[in-house]
LUMLUM-702843 format. One line per field, with one value per residue (C-alpha): residue number from 1; residue in one letter; x, y, z. Coordinates in nm, 2 decimals. Last residue first. Layout:
<sites>
seq = [NUM / ...]
type = [A / ...]
c1 = [X / ...]
c2 = [Y / ...]
c3 = [Z / ...]
</sites>
This chain:
<sites>
seq = [199 / 198 / 197 / 196 / 195 / 194 / 193 / 192 / 191 / 190 / 189 / 188 / 187 / 186 / 185 / 184 / 183 / 182 / 181 / 180 / 179 / 178 / 177 / 176 / 175 / 174 / 173 / 172 / 171 / 170 / 169 / 168 / 167 / 166 / 165 / 164 / 163 / 162 / 161 / 160 / 159 / 158 / 157 / 156 / 155 / 154 / 153 / 152 / 151 / 150 / 149 / 148 / 147 / 146 / 145 / 144 / 143 / 142 / 141 / 140 / 139 / 138 / 137 / 136 / 135 / 134 / 133 / 132 / 131 / 130 / 129 / 128 / 127 / 126 / 125 / 124 / 123 / 122 / 121 / 120 / 119 / 118 / 117 / 116 / 115 / 114 / 113 / 112 / 111 / 110 / 109 / 108 / 107 / 106 / 105 / 104 / 103 / 102 / 101 / 100 / 99 / 98 / 97 / 96 / 95 / 94 / 93 / 92 / 91 / 90 / 89 / 88 / 87 / 86 / 85 / 84 / 83 / 82 / 81 / 80 / 79 / 78 / 77 / 76 / 75 / 74 / 73 / 72 / 71 / 70 / 69 / 68 / 67 / 66 / 65 / 64 / 63 / 62 / 61 / 60 / 59 / 58 / 57 / 56 / 55 / 54 / 53 / 52 / 51 / 50 / 49 / 48 / 47 / 46 / 45 / 44 / 43 / 42 / 41 / 40 / 39 / 38 / 37 / 36 / 35 / 34 / 33 / 32 / 31 / 30 / 29 / 28 / 27 / 26 / 25 / 24 / 23 / 22 / 21 / 20 / 19 / 18 / 17 / 16 / 15 / 14 / 13 / 12 / 11 / 10 / 9 / 8 / 7 / 6 / 5 / 4 / 3 / 2 / 1]
type = [G / R / E / L / A / R / T / L / N / L / A / E / Q / A / M / Q / A / N / L / Q / Q / L / N / R / I / E / H / A / L / T / H / R / E / R / A / E / Q / G / F / S / D / Q / V / Q / R / R / F / G / D / L / Q / E / R / L / P / T / L / L / G / H / L / S / Q / R / N / Q / E / D / V / R / R / N / S / H / E / F / I / R / N / A / L / N / E / F / Q / E / S / L / R / Q / E / S / N / V / M / Q / R / I / K / D / E / A / H / I / R / T / S / E / L / R / T / T / V / E / R / L / D / A / E / L / S / S / N / I / D / R / L / S / R / L / E / N / N / L / L / E / C / E / D / R / W / H / A / E / Q / V / L / Q / Q / R / A / A / S / L / E / I / D / L / E / R / R / D / E / I / L / D / A / R / I / Q / D / A / K / A / K / T / A / L / W / G / A / V / L / G / V / A / L / A / V / I / A / S / I / V / I / S / I / D / M]
c1 = [-0.38 / -0.09 / -0.38 / -0.46 / -0.14 / -0.11 / -0.41 / -0.28 / 0.01 / -0.13 / -0.37 / -0.05 / 0.09 / -0.21 / -0.19 / 0.19 / 0.08 / -0.17 / -0.01 / 0.25 / 0.03 / -0.19 / 0.20 / 0.29 / -0.07 / -0.05 / 0.29 / 0.20 / -0.09 / 0.09 / 0.42 / 0.08 / -0.07 / 0.28 / 0.35 / 0.01 / 0.09 / 0.41 / 0.24 / -0.02 / 0.26 / 0.46 / 0.18 / 0.01 / 0.40 / 0.39 / 0.05 / 0.18 / 0.45 / 0.22 / -0.03 / 0.28 / 0.39 / 0.10 / 0.02 / 0.36 / 0.35 / -0.01 / 0.18 / 0.54 / 0.44 / 0.26 / 0.52 / 0.76 / 0.53 / 0.52 / 0.91 / 0.93 / 1.00 / 1.23 / 1.08 / 0.98 / 0.74 / 0.41 / 0.64 / 0.81 / 0.41 / 0.26 / 0.59 / 0.55 / 0.13 / 0.22 / 0.46 / 0.21 / -0.02 / 0.18 / 0.30 / -0.03 / -0.17 / 0.18 / 0.06 / -0.27 / -0.21 / 0.05 / -0.21 / -0.45 / -0.23 / -0.10 / -0.47 / -0.54 / -0.19 / -0.31 / -0.70 / -0.53 / -0.27 / -0.57 / -0.78 / -0.54 / -0.45 / -0.83 / -0.88 / -0.56 / -0.71 / -1.01 / -0.89 / -0.58 / -0.91 / -1.10 / -0.80 / -0.76 / -1.07 / -1.07 / -0.75 / -0.91 / -1.22 / -0.94 / -0.75 / -1.06 / -1.15 / -0.82 / -0.85 / -1.18 / -1.05 / -0.72 / -0.94 / -1.18 / -0.85 / -0.72 / -1.04 / -1.08 / -0.67 / -0.74 / -1.08 / -0.82 / -0.55 / -0.84 / -0.98 / -0.65 / -0.62 / -0.91 / -0.85 / -0.48 / -0.63 / -0.88 / -0.68 / -0.44 / -0.76 / -0.81 / -0.44 / -0.49 / -0.83 / -0.65 / -0.40 / -0.64 / -0.82 / -0.61 / -0.49 / -0.83 / -0.85 / -0.48 / -0.59 / -0.95 / -0.80 / -0.49 / -0.80 / -0.98 / -0.66 / -0.59 / -1.01 / -0.95 / -0.59 / -0.80 / -1.12 / -0.91 / -0.68 / -0.97 / -1.15 / -0.85 / -0.82 / -1.20 / -1.14 / -0.83 / -1.00 / -1.30 / -1.08 / -0.91 / -1.28 / -1.25 / -1.68]
c2 = [1.37 / 1.72 / 1.88 / 1.67 / 1.58 / 1.97 / 1.95 / 1.73 / 1.88 / 2.19 / 2.00 / 1.83 / 2.19 / 2.33 / 2.01 / 2.04 / 2.44 / 2.37 / 2.10 / 2.31 / 2.65 / 2.34 / 2.29 / 2.64 / 2.66 / 2.41 / 2.51 / 2.84 / 2.75 / 2.57 / 2.85 / 3.03 / 2.83 / 2.81 / 3.14 / 3.17 / 2.90 / 3.03 / 3.42 / 3.20 / 3.11 / 3.39 / 3.63 / 3.36 / 3.32 / 3.72 / 3.69 / 3.47 / 3.70 / 3.97 / 3.78 / 3.66 / 3.98 / 4.16 / 3.86 / 3.89 / 4.29 / 4.31 / 3.98 / 4.17 / 4.48 / 4.35 / 4.14 / 4.42 / 4.61 / 4.36 / 4.35 / 4.70 / 4.95 / 5.21 / 5.56 / 5.78 / 5.52 / 5.67 / 5.73 / 5.41 / 5.22 / 5.51 / 5.44 / 5.06 / 5.06 / 5.30 / 5.07 / 4.77 / 4.92 / 5.03 / 4.68 / 4.55 / 4.87 / 4.76 / 4.37 / 4.45 / 4.66 / 4.43 / 4.14 / 4.31 / 4.46 / 4.05 / 3.95 / 4.21 / 4.09 / 3.75 / 3.80 / 3.97 / 3.68 / 3.38 / 3.60 / 3.64 / 3.27 / 3.12 / 3.39 / 3.23 / 2.88 / 2.94 / 3.05 / 2.79 / 2.53 / 2.65 / 2.65 / 2.33 / 2.25 / 2.45 / 2.20 / 1.86 / 1.96 / 2.10 / 1.76 / 1.57 / 1.70 / 1.64 / 1.29 / 1.27 / 1.47 / 1.22 / 0.91 / 1.03 / 1.11 / 0.76 / 0.55 / 0.74 / 0.72 / 0.34 / 0.33 / 0.54 / 0.27 / -0.03 / 0.14 / 0.22 / -0.16 / -0.26 / 0.00 / -0.12 / -0.52 / -0.35 / -0.20 / -0.54 / -0.76 / -0.54 / -0.58 / -0.95 / -0.97 / -0.75 / -0.93 / -1.25 / -1.06 / -0.97 / -1.37 / -1.48 / -1.19 / -1.30 / -1.65 / -1.65 / -1.42 / -1.73 / -1.97 / -1.79 / -1.70 / -2.08 / -2.15 / -1.95 / -2.12 / -2.43 / -2.37 / -2.25 / -2.52 / -2.74 / -2.54 / -2.51 / -2.91 / -2.92 / -2.73 / -2.90 / -3.23 / -3.14 / -2.99 / -3.34 / -3.51 / -3.33 / -3.26]
c3 = [5.97 / 5.98 / 6.08 / 6.35 / 6.50 / 6.55 / 6.73 / 6.98 / 6.99 / 7.10 / 7.37 / 7.49 / 7.55 / 7.70 / 7.95 / 8.06 / 8.10 / 8.32 / 8.53 / 8.55 / 8.69 / 8.90 / 9.06 / 9.13 / 9.29 / 9.49 / 9.62 / 9.65 / 9.87 / 10.15 / 10.19 / 10.25 / 10.51 / 10.63 / 10.72 / 10.85 / 11.08 / 11.18 / 11.27 / 11.46 / 11.69 / 11.66 / 11.78 / 12.01 / 12.18 / 12.18 / 12.36 / 12.59 / 12.73 / 12.78 / 12.98 / 13.16 / 13.23 / 13.33 / 13.56 / 13.73 / 13.74 / 14.02 / 14.19 / 14.16 / 14.29 / 14.59 / 14.70 / 14.72 / 14.88 / 15.14 / 15.15 / 15.20 / 14.95 / 14.98 / 14.96 / 14.66 / 14.57 / 14.43 / 14.04 / 14.10 / 14.06 / 13.84 / 13.64 / 13.61 / 13.56 / 13.28 / 13.12 / 13.17 / 12.94 / 12.64 / 12.63 / 12.65 / 12.38 / 12.13 / 12.19 / 12.12 / 11.78 / 11.68 / 11.66 / 11.54 / 11.26 / 11.25 / 11.21 / 10.96 / 10.76 / 10.78 / 10.68 / 10.36 / 10.30 / 10.36 / 10.16 / 9.85 / 9.86 / 9.85 / 9.57 / 9.42 / 9.47 / 9.36 / 9.08 / 8.99 / 9.01 / 8.81 / 8.56 / 8.62 / 8.53 / 8.22 / 8.13 / 8.20 / 7.95 / 7.74 / 7.80 / 7.74 / 7.37 / 7.28 / 7.41 / 7.23 / 6.90 / 6.87 / 6.92 / 6.61 / 6.42 / 6.47 / 6.44 / 6.05 / 6.03 / 6.04 / 5.83 / 5.59 / 5.62 / 5.52 / 5.26 / 5.09 / 5.15 / 4.99 / 4.70 / 4.65 / 4.64 / 4.34 / 4.16 / 4.19 / 4.15 / 3.84 / 3.69 / 3.69 / 3.51 / 3.22 / 3.20 / 3.20 / 2.94 / 2.75 / 2.73 / 2.70 / 2.38 / 2.23 / 2.22 / 2.06 / 1.77 / 1.73 / 1.78 / 1.48 / 1.27 / 1.33 / 1.22 / 0.94 / 0.77 / 0.88 / 0.66 / 0.42 / 0.39 / 0.36 / 0.14 / -0.10 / -0.08 / -0.15 / -0.45 / -0.59 / -0.55 / -0.74 / -0.99 / -1.02 / -1.05 / -1.36 / -1.38]
</sites>
């Protein structure tokens, strides 16, 4: 066999091997580059997924806190409504009691006034002549206790009116405060409900 043919075959084989190796290396480099790019994209997606999980956990915690606060506000609102009903009932009872007491006092004062007037009329009807000092003293002794009793009763009526007025004013003020607080709690509960719906 001619040596030149052998050399040509060896050279051709070497060239083929080099070309194949270069092609394989280029393909391997491309595959490696693709794998690196895929890994980078996976890392980005994994980081985004982790961030989303953290954010979802935060929103779940926030939602739970809002739900707890809403339940607490509803409990407070129910308690305030119960207090408001109790105070309203107390106010109505106080008003009825005060009106009844006032009627009794007015009737008693009217009876005392009538008794005082009748006694004075009887005394003066039976005194057609000039009243001497003894009769004046006797009359004074009869009328003074009645007059003092009437004055004391009038003071009692005035004091009772003042006390009832103060009690009504205090209860009315307490009712207004409870109504305002109740409205505030209801508004906060509504705001929390809307926040939960948006979340």
